[in-house]
VEXRODO-348350 format. One line per 10 residues: number of its first residue (from 0); their letters; for each residue x negated, y, z negated of C-alpha. Coordinates in nm, 4 decimals. Layout:
NUM> A> X:Y:Z | ...
REM end
This chain:
0> MIRDFWVKNY> 0.0000:0.0000:0.0000 | -0.1025:0.3603:0.0595 | -0.1634:0.5773:-0.2467 | -0.2261:0.9035:-0.0628 | -0.3374:1.0281:0.2762 | -0.4451:1.3552:0.4290 | -0.5528:1.4658:0.7748 | -0.6989:1.7815:0.9250 | -0.7472:1.9006:1.2845 | -0.5605:1.6141:1.4476
10> LSIRDKQELS> -0.2915:1.6297:1.7193 | -0.0436:1.9003:1.6057 | -0.1989:1.9238:1.2568 | -0.4531:2.2043:1.2216 | -0.4757:2.2571:0.8452 | -0.5014:1.9811:0.5877 | -0.1655:1.8066:0.5395 | -0.1100:1.5428:0.2749 | 0.1270:1.2606:0.1852 | 0.1189:1.1221:-0.1682
20> FLAKGPSSEL> 0.3118:0.8132:-0.2744 | 0.2217:0.8268:-0.6417 | 0.5228:0.7920:-0.8711 | 0.5401:0.8720:-1.2419 | 0.6758:0.5335:-1.3414 | 0.9163:0.2490:-1.2570 | 1.2105:0.4840:-1.2076 | 1.4020:0.2824:-0.9470 | 1.3907:0.0165:-0.6770 | 1.1967:0.2702:-0.4695
30> VTEIAEGVFL> 0.8930:0.2252:-0.6941 | 0.6594:-0.0690:-0.7466 | 0.3633:-0.1270:-0.9782 | 0.0803:-0.1980:-0.7341 | -0.1815:-0.2314:-1.0089 | -0.1671:-0.2121:-1.3862 | -0.0230:0.1298:-1.4727 | -0.0201:0.2496:-1.1092 | 0.3232:0.3096:-0.9567 | 0.3778:0.3854:-0.5898
40> YKLGVLYGPN> 0.6804:0.4680:-0.3781 | 0.7653:0.1894:-0.1357 | 0.9389:0.4270:0.1058 | 0.8407:0.7488:0.2814 | 1.0799:0.9469:0.5053 | 0.9739:1.2306:0.7371 | 1.2435:1.4687:0.8620 | 1.2216:1.7556:1.1079 | 1.3302:1.8840:1.4481 | 1.2050:1.7424:1.7749
50> ASGKSNMLIA> 0.8391:1.8241:1.8463 | 0.7773:1.9218:1.4827 | 0.5007:1.6637:1.4372 | 0.6763:1.3866:1.2437 | 0.5442:1.1097:1.4658 | 0.1936:1.2564:1.4616 | 0.1610:1.1805:1.0919 | 0.2457:0.8159:1.1593 | -0.0084:0.8103:1.4418 | -0.2715:0.9575:1.2107
60> LNEIFDLLVQ> -0.2009:0.6925:0.9460 | -0.2287:0.4293:1.2135 | -0.5556:0.5679:1.3480 | -0.7465:0.5793:1.0223 | -0.6965:0.2053:0.9731 | -0.7824:0.1429:1.3385 | -1.1039:0.3363:1.2838 | -1.1841:0.1147:0.9876 | -1.1390:-0.2205:1.1603 | -1.1835:-0.1797:1.5376
70> PRSDATDRVF> -1.5463:-0.1948:1.6619 | -1.6886:-0.0617:1.9886 | -1.9267:-0.2574:2.2087 | -2.0602:0.0368:2.4085 | -2.2182:0.3445:2.2505 | -2.0657:0.5637:2.5251 | -1.7051:0.4646:2.4456 | -1.4800:0.7277:2.2919 | -1.4111:0.7112:1.9206 | -1.0663:0.5740:1.8437
80> GSVPFALTKN> -0.8045:0.8370:1.7733 | -1.0068:1.1418:1.8710 | -0.7401:1.3992:1.9632 | -0.8204:1.7273:1.7829 | -0.5828:2.0212:1.7456 | -0.5927:2.2109:2.0759 | -0.7118:2.5460:1.9358 | -0.9894:2.3950:1.7204 | -1.0967:2.1160:1.9516 | -1.4666:2.1766:1.8879
90> DPIEMHVSFY> -1.4293:2.1070:1.5162 | -1.4424:1.7517:1.3785 | -1.1300:1.5618:1.2791 | -1.1171:1.4799:0.9088 | -0.9098:1.2073:0.7424 | -0.8779:1.0506:0.3988 | -0.6777:0.7530:0.2766 | -0.6520:0.5889:-0.0623 | -0.4965:0.2444:-0.0367 | -0.4674:-0.0932:-0.2055
100> ANSIRYDYDI> -0.5785:-0.4322:-0.0737 | -0.5419:-0.7395:-0.2969 | -0.4443:-0.4976:-0.5776 | -0.7858:-0.3245:-0.5528 | -0.7942:0.0458:-0.4756 | -1.0096:0.1745:-0.1872 | -1.0779:0.5382:-0.0957 | -1.1920:0.6101:0.2584 | -1.3051:0.9431:0.4066 | -1.4156:1.0003:0.7640
110> SFNEKTIFSE> -1.5226:1.2903:0.9864 | -1.5529:1.2400:1.3637 | -1.5118:1.3737:1.7157 | -1.4637:1.1923:2.0456 | -1.8253:1.0748:2.0615 | -1.9477:1.0370:1.7058 | -1.8544:0.9429:1.3541 | -2.0420:1.2087:1.1574 | -1.9793:1.0609:0.8163 | -1.7707:0.7997:0.6400
120> VLNYYPNKTK> -1.7551:0.6998:0.2770 | -1.5742:0.3968:0.1381 | -1.5403:0.3693:-0.2382 | -1.3506:0.1060:-0.4318 | -1.2424:0.0210:-0.7858 | -1.3162:-0.3493:-0.8470 | -1.2960:-0.3130:-1.2260 | -1.0824:0.0039:-1.2415 | -1.4062:0.2021:-1.2194 | -1.5107:0.3849:-0.9034
130> ALFYERHFVD> -1.7982:0.2189:-0.7163 | -1.9589:0.2729:-0.3780 | -1.8725:0.0237:-0.1049 | -2.0792:0.2020:0.1602 | -2.1526:0.5441:0.3004 | -2.2951:0.6425:0.6381 | -2.4217:0.9672:0.7898 | -2.4943:1.0523:1.1515 | -2.8622:1.1223:1.2309 | -2.8780:1.1792:1.6065
140> DNVQAEIKFG> -2.7673:1.0316:1.9376 | -2.9308:0.6945:2.0041 | -3.0608:0.6904:1.6462 | -2.9408:0.4449:1.3849 | -2.7084:0.6013:1.1296 | -2.8127:0.6271:0.7669 | -2.6115:0.3643:0.5793 | -2.6168:0.3013:0.2067 | -2.4443:0.0052:0.0422 | -2.3111:-0.0086:-0.3117
150> PSLQIFAKTQ> -2.5127:-0.2296:-0.5495 | -2.1988:-0.4004:-0.6801 | -2.1521:-0.5674:-0.3381 | -2.4743:-0.7626:-0.3921 | -2.5486:-0.7762:-0.0214 | -2.8909:-0.9129:0.0694 | -3.1407:-0.6701:0.2231 | -3.1487:-0.8759:0.5437 | -2.7693:-0.8558:0.5699 | -2.7812:-0.4798:0.5216
160> DSIRENTLNN> -3.0344:-0.4485:0.8039 | -2.8134:-0.6597:1.0324 | -2.5131:-0.4387:0.9646 | -2.7158:-0.1231:1.0315 | -2.8446:-0.2619:1.3598 | -2.4935:-0.3449:1.4780 | -2.3311:-0.0174:1.3730 | -2.3055:0.2231:1.6662 | -2.2351:0.5912:1.6192 | -1.8787:0.5506:1.7509
170> HSVLSVCRKS> -1.7299:0.2928:1.5127 | -1.7083:0.2243:1.1417 | -1.9490:0.0183:0.9355 | -1.6699:-0.2103:0.8165 | -1.5718:-0.3039:1.1726 | -1.9119:-0.4684:1.2295 | -1.7878:-0.7885:1.0654 | -1.5491:-0.8318:1.3587 | -1.8119:-0.7395:1.6147 | -2.0983:-0.9650:1.5024
180> ALKEDIAPFN> -2.1188:-1.3105:1.3513 | -2.3679:-1.2417:1.0749 | -2.5279:-1.5471:0.9198 | -2.5644:-1.3888:0.5797 | -2.2785:-1.3687:0.3359 | -2.0736:-1.0491:0.3693 | -1.7646:-1.1731:0.1850 | -1.6540:-0.8304:0.0506 | -1.6530:-0.6942:0.4081 | -1.4651:-0.9925:0.5491
190> VLHKWIMDNY> -1.2032:-0.9948:0.2742 | -1.1202:-0.6260:0.3151 | -1.1295:-0.6367:0.6952 | -0.8943:-0.9367:0.7074 | -0.6530:-0.7764:0.4613 | -0.6246:-0.4640:0.6755 | -0.5861:-0.6650:0.9957 | -0.3136:-0.8822:0.8425 | -0.1221:-0.6320:0.6313 | -0.1506:-0.2810:0.7825
200> HDVDGDDKKG> 0.0419:-0.2550:1.1080 | 0.0545:-0.0294:1.4118 | 0.3370:0.2175:1.4655 | 0.6516:0.0160:1.5530 | 0.4651:-0.3147:1.5179 | 0.1429:-0.4648:1.6431 | 0.1863:-0.6558:1.9648 | 0.4805:-0.4675:2.1165 | 0.6281:-0.8062:2.1993 | 0.9543:-0.8321:2.3853
210> IVDILKDAYD> 1.2714:-0.9304:2.2015 | 1.2740:-1.2752:2.3633 | 0.9237:-1.3496:2.2344 | 1.0121:-1.2150:1.8879 | 1.3208:-1.4349:1.8644 | 1.1481:-1.7429:2.0075 | 0.8669:-1.7121:1.7527 | 1.1237:-1.6804:1.4750 | 1.3213:-1.9765:1.6061 | 1.0161:-2.1997:1.5765
220> DQKKRVFYNT> 0.9766:-2.1033:1.2086 | 1.2619:-2.2545:1.0037 | 1.2431:-1.9981:0.7233 | 1.2261:-1.7049:0.9626 | 1.5061:-1.8428:1.1798 | 1.7339:-1.8615:0.8748 | 1.6430:-1.5017:0.7919 | 1.7261:-1.3784:1.1426 | 2.0589:-1.5613:1.1578 | 2.1493:-1.4401:0.8089
230> MLQKADLNIL> 2.0668:-1.0770:0.8914 | 2.2573:-1.0926:1.2207 | 2.5626:-1.2319:1.0394 | 2.5458:-0.9722:0.7629 | 2.5174:-0.6849:1.0131 | 2.8779:-0.7381:1.1277 | 2.7738:-0.7929:1.4886 | 3.0053:-1.0952:1.5239 | 2.6980:-1.3136:1.5748 | 2.6765:-1.6533:1.4067
240> EYKPILEDRY> 2.3358:-1.7579:1.5352 | 2.1073:-1.7399:1.8366 | 1.9203:-1.9939:2.0460 | 1.6559:-1.9860:2.3203 | 1.7851:-2.0600:2.6718 | 1.6621:-2.0652:3.0296 | 1.8205:-1.8277:3.2780 | 1.8083:-1.8530:3.6561 | 1.5927:-1.5969:3.8330 | 1.6865:-1.4406:4.1633
250> LPNEYRERIQ> 1.3814:-1.4125:4.3878 | 1.4277:-1.2655:4.7383 | 1.2773:-1.4734:5.0182 | 1.0468:-1.1909:5.1220 | 0.9079:-1.1801:4.7678 | 0.8475:-1.5567:4.7700 | 0.6722:-1.5399:5.1062 | 0.4487:-1.2533:4.9973 | 0.3442:-1.4350:4.6785 | 0.2676:-1.7524:4.8727
260> KENIPEVMKE> 0.0301:-1.5593:5.0984 | -0.1528:-1.3831:4.8135 | -0.5076:-1.4974:4.7360 | -0.4405:-1.5762:4.3710 | -0.4710:-1.8946:4.1621 | -0.1976:-2.1531:4.2075 | -0.1113:-2.1393:3.8389 | -0.0340:-1.7678:3.8738 | 0.1760:-1.8330:4.1839 | 0.3778:-2.0943:3.9979
270> ALLKPTTDSV> 0.4456:-1.8507:3.7159 | 0.5541:-1.5749:3.9552 | 0.7774:-1.8101:4.1540 | 0.9266:-1.9887:3.8557 | 1.3018:-2.0329:3.9238 | 1.3996:-1.9789:3.5598 | 1.3035:-1.7350:3.2854 | 1.3092:-1.7559:2.9057 | 1.5942:-1.5744:2.7359 | 1.8171:-1.5897:2.4295
280> AFVNHSKNGD> 2.1897:-1.6492:2.3851 | 2.3933:-1.5366:2.0843 | 2.6829:-1.7431:1.9542 | 2.9853:-1.5234:1.8821 | 3.2989:-1.6254:1.6965 | 3.6691:-1.5820:1.7527 | 3.9785:-1.7564:1.6180 | 4.0136:-1.9271:1.9564 | 3.6630:-2.0688:1.9504 | 3.2952:-1.9794:1.9680
290> FEIPLKWQSK> 3.1268:-1.8493:2.2822 | 2.7816:-1.7357:2.3957 | 2.6654:-1.3922:2.5060 | 2.3208:-1.3563:2.6700 | 2.0681:-1.1048:2.5414 | 2.1058:-0.8767:2.8452 | 2.4681:-0.8051:2.7487 | 2.3898:-0.7071:2.3917 | 2.4135:-0.3366:2.3094 | 2.1102:-0.1127:2.2853
300> GTQKYIRILD> 2.1707:-0.0743:1.9120 | 2.1877:-0.4493:1.8563 | 1.8624:-0.4975:2.0437 | 1.6970:-0.2219:1.8383 | 1.8153:-0.3873:1.5174 | 1.6795:-0.7258:1.6280 | 1.3416:-0.5703:1.7029 | 1.2990:-0.4106:1.3584 | 1.3985:-0.7304:1.1768 | 1.0483:-0.8611:1.2486
310> ALYDMISGSH> 0.8976:-0.5893:1.0283 | 1.1628:-0.6419:0.7611 | 1.0831:-1.0119:0.7344 | 0.7130:-0.9387:0.6832 | 0.7821:-0.6734:0.4216 | 1.0077:-0.8889:0.2042 | 0.8004:-1.2067:0.2391 | 0.4548:-1.0538:0.1797 | 0.2614:-0.7324:0.1146 | 0.2733:-0.5215:0.4304
320> VYYLDELGED> 0.2669:-0.1577:0.5394 | 0.4770:-0.0603:0.8422 | 0.5369:0.2704:1.0205 | 0.8655:0.2906:1.2132 | 0.9215:0.5927:1.4358 | 1.2715:0.7417:1.4721 | 1.4327:0.4704:1.2593 | 1.8072:0.5118:1.2864 | 1.8012:0.5800:1.6583 | 2.0753:0.3679:1.8221
330> LHNDLLYYYL> 2.1854:0.2319:1.4820 | 2.5061:0.3106:1.2958 | 2.4148:0.4972:0.9771 | 2.5675:0.2217:0.7601 | 2.3452:-0.0354:0.9310 | 2.0430:0.1894:0.8739 | 2.1259:0.2198:0.5012 | 2.1725:-0.1553:0.4827 | 1.8350:-0.2221:0.6445 | 1.6565:0.0117:0.4026
340> NVFLFNSKKS> 1.8371:-0.1322:0.0998 | 1.7482:-0.4882:0.1981 | 1.3862:-0.3749:0.2149 | 1.3933:-0.1858:-0.1153 | 1.5745:-0.4507:-0.3201 | 1.3906:-0.7546:-0.1806 | 1.0312:-0.6375:-0.1277 | 0.7693:-0.6298:-0.3996 | 0.4459:-0.4694:-0.2830 | 0.5260:-0.3584:0.0711
350> QLIITSQETT> 0.5638:-0.0058:0.2021 | 0.7699:0.1457:0.4827 | 0.7000:0.4947:0.6193 | 0.9498:0.6252:0.8736 | 1.0513:0.9274:1.0737 | 1.4225:0.9802:1.1231 | 1.6855:1.2232:1.2467 | 1.9562:1.0531:1.0387 | 2.0016:1.3339:0.7866 | 2.2880:1.1621:0.6039
360> LLSQDLINEN> 2.0190:0.9440:0.4441 | 1.9559:1.2473:0.2236 | 2.3059:1.2139:0.0772 | 2.2308:0.8661:-0.0585 | 2.1925:0.8681:-0.4368 | 1.8767:0.6589:-0.4286 | 1.7062:0.9147:-0.2024 | 1.8510:1.2245:-0.3687 | 1.7332:1.1053:-0.7095 | 1.3822:1.0164:-0.5841
370> RGVVWFVEKN> 1.2912:1.3235:-0.3786 | 0.9220:1.2386:-0.3803 | 0.9834:0.9977:-0.0897 | 1.1008:1.2709:0.1507 | 0.8950:1.5201:0.3517 | 1.0305:1.8014:0.5704 | 0.8203:1.8762:0.8773 | 0.8159:2.1926:1.0854 | 0.5842:2.3876:1.3119 | 0.4319:2.7090:1.1773
380> KETASSEYSR> 0.5351:2.9731:1.4319 | 0.2087:3.1646:1.4003 | -0.0322:2.8726:1.4271 | 0.1823:2.6156:1.6192 | 0.0573:2.3654:1.3620 | 0.2702:2.1058:1.1821 | 0.3302:2.1519:0.8104 | 0.4670:1.8868:0.5714 | 0.6550:1.9782:0.2519 | 0.7629:1.7145:0.0013
390> ADSFGLHKNL> 1.1255:1.7477:-0.1044 | 1.0440:1.7717:-0.4747 | 0.8226:2.0774:-0.4131 | 1.1153:2.3151:-0.3489 | 1.2277:2.3340:-0.7119 | 1.5844:2.2250:-0.6404 | 1.7915:2.1492:-0.9486 | 1.8640:1.7778:-0.9836 | 2.2388:1.8467:-0.9538 | 2.1968:2.0127:-0.6137
400> SLYNSYRIGR> 2.2455:1.7916:-0.3116 | 1.9335:1.7395:-0.1025 | 2.1542:1.6761:0.2007 | 2.3568:1.9975:0.1626 | 2.0455:2.2034:0.0928 | 1.8834:2.0739:0.4106 | 2.2006:2.1143:0.6165 | 2.2342:2.4847:0.5324 | 1.8668:2.5492:0.6122 | 1.7399:2.5996:0.2583
410> LGAKPELGSI> 1.4587:2.3464:0.3061 | 1.3521:2.4502:0.6564 | 1.2494:2.1901:0.9144 | 1.5551:2.2630:1.1290 | 1.5569:2.3781:1.4933 | 1.6378:2.7445:1.5518 | 1.8475:2.7330:1.8641 | 1.9340:3.0179:2.0980 | 2.2646:3.1321:2.2364 | 2.4839:2.8708:2.4022
420> FINLEN> 2.5479:3.1143:2.6919 | 2.3077:3.0889:2.9863 | 2.2458:3.3693:3.2337 | 2.0890:3.2339:3.5537 | 2.0771:3.5728:3.7251 | 1.7816:3.7192:3.5332
REM end
């Protein structure tokens, strides 16, 4: 889980903007104890008008973990996530994240541009006391970075030299354990790297798999299949269950002839000319009997709901961090509330950070009474930079409705629209 995060000079964010998920105590189902005496919010919600920069914060969160775990094989490759604010593009991007892996806290700071990581420091708290994991500083192009390892890691000198030799100026020190098979023991590196790879996910999921692949994978896992069928039944979609099917494909003769003539492997030709395709059918119920509806005839909202169930399953069955952009889009607001409540009441040490335009979420008691999970995002008109304000920073009395205060413009982060009358003559 993420304890806090800040970013500076990235995408639409010029000045330092921060998200903190620290909670004062176990106040509600929104809060979990990630380590002894440390309570974090499981949910974060970013509101704001279109183009305010809500999604950019999710992208920044995504990028800092990518920077940590993704290596580069060529020293000339661009650094991951290097998109500085347009008016300060010559300044380095700066990011910080404090997070938990296996209930151990890690603090990571990095400064970089499109070519170089200038500095990075990773500290951790193995015994509740701050200790150095590693720190690195840029020396010069084509010169090995200065890298120092914390003594508590107990890494052999030869291992340290191997890591230094394999660390290019455009990727993190931690990512080396994915890039090179080091003979020496680097267990602390491998454990942390694997935890991030397994538990911290890209915006809207990792593989961007299609719905058919998502449902087929779930169907092959008995526990996950039961979860999917249960959630589809509870969502009042009139779906009892689903099952993989094969559908006929229509292939024009001219397409077949062109593929046959192509100079490609036969295996590829067979795949392209396959007369059937994998799909999914949903069993619906009526008093006159059950019937099947293919995936292609399901509504856009139903398909969106199916897609986000994959993240929900992970979050309630393990310890995962997901970022979902524009959650609520194409979903009825009751279904959105239901999804979030299933997450909150069934997850233990997972975290969900979302952007949304569904402002009625603010009227829910659980949100209104835990305002530390909400941020309002808007562009500063003078700087064109995104600014993020946590809902509990406005000093609203607890009896005042967060939803009504936002609706009347008291909390900002609303579009200021012009006249509805359009004059095309001038």
